[in-house]
C-alpha angles and dihedrals in degrees: 000000000000112000123210109242122223090245091053092047092051090048093051092050092048094049096044093050090048096048094048089053091042093059089075090055107035139036117256095256094051114117090238087066105027099047098052091046091053090052093049091048091049091053093047093045089052092053093042091059087075101035141031100242147003118216128209123180152104124288121182089343094308123114114231137182110195107307095347117099117193101215092158103055122215123196091268092048091051091047096049093044089049092050093050092047093048090050090050092241119147096184144352119214118200110204130208108273094045113160129198094251091059092051091047091051091052094049092046091053093046088057091060108088094195092063117082138157114330097011091054092047091048092050091049090051090049089054091053101251093164094156096049117075122188124209106201131196104287102254096044092042092056091047093047097046097037088085098028111079093174092057090048090051092052091048089052092053090049093048095047095045092048092049093048091048091051091052093046089054095048096253124137103246125227112232096194096100092044092051090051092051093047090052092052093047090050090052092048092046093053092046098045119347094186092065091070099041090079093051090052088064093062110113134192115183094193092054098032098145095054097043091043091051093050093044092051090050092051095045091046093052092047090051091046091052091048088051090054102257120159127235097269092051090047091052092054090045092051092048090051091050094050091048102035092107098037088112088069087077084078094053118095112254092233088062097038093051099035108142095222146027116324120242116243089258093049091048090054088055092048092050090062091070092088092056093040090050093053091050092049092050092048088060095048119098118242098013117120124236088240089067091053091048092051091050092048093055105034092106097041094092130219089274091047094237094123131078150339087033094197090063099054094102094050119105112254125188129226091268090071092054093045091053089051092056093046092045092051094048096049093044095053094046093053125089114242130179091249100042140027118238123257118236113251091256092050089047093053089052091050091049088052089053092055094056112123095017114051096001136047107256094215091054092045090054091051092045095050090047090050092050094047131205091302106035122210109278095035116135111220141180117229124214086253086065089246119139116229141176119228106231103161126036119236123264113282109292094014132112101201110091131189113264142186112226107221102170128037126230091276093054096255118145111245116232088228126016118250117226117224125180101208090194086067101031113098116216097007120108144153116267102173147002113246129212107240091212094055091044092047092229121145097213099191094064089066096050102069 
């Protein structure tokens, strides 16, 4: 891992404070703005090659950048701390994949005194700052993200990646951010589960473990809500989903990232992640024993023929079986080096075929009903010859989902997708499911 040196941290703080101030004096393209931002981005990109994120913020009144605490403030430290405080920002997390335009958008918004808290976060999200996550002061953060599923999803990725990194490096992780994210996802799930189903189809091959963990948590909570679970049960279910693969932090990277089938010996090592995950969770503060139990048994299978074999006689609650369904669905719809992904519709059919053996048949019935005939993320052809992405399921009992039309009847990509609620559209229906690869459509970009 590449560590941020003190000199680099001091330089980043100096340049960020200066560029925020400079926005009131110079246009964005002026060298006094553009050059410092390029230098900051170069430093951050260098550090992010060896880690998933870099965090800047204020803790107990002290500005920090990663491990460096600025107890003796300089003018630039005071300025940057003052800016963050005035904008009601507790921390900024820069994620791997950060590009200069995202950094420029953040600095430009920080320079606007009228933008604070939720409004600043919403504007950053609107500008597409996918690799910059803001942690706001608690009250404003809850208000801002309560109605912003995309922001909540990004916060979940940040929280999970930071927690996994802490564990990999032998640090005791804080679960405060994760608890906050789980609460927000639970609220969104209760209010409108279908909002999050689209986000759970977002994939990132380079960060598979983190995106998979968050997607499993979201799918599990949606299934739990469809099965009639209350908020407290959903919170525990979401925590188990987010942490179900935390034991993989104990698996050697050469096994975890192997671009092919594991050998029998390697598979035995991989299988230990369920037990290791349960042990890790048992040592974490503020996580219930029910979460650890769900993680321990999520690969046992409904027929108890999975692993760990020694645990097959233990009593496991419904949470364990829900995680198994969510884990299976996300895994088979994700591209891996050794296998192509199934389409959402193909995946639902495969899930249906596992009912009664690997998966609980009652949960499978609820899950397939929740996903509908055309699950979220399915690419379809309308009878107008338009190509569309399903991004909301139909009303209960219906078969006509809400879609985003992405290509017109002549096959031309639309500059902006057109939303159509097929349950309300007269004379427009789905005639076929389309292969995204053959149609050259990146489905996930239309699901946020």
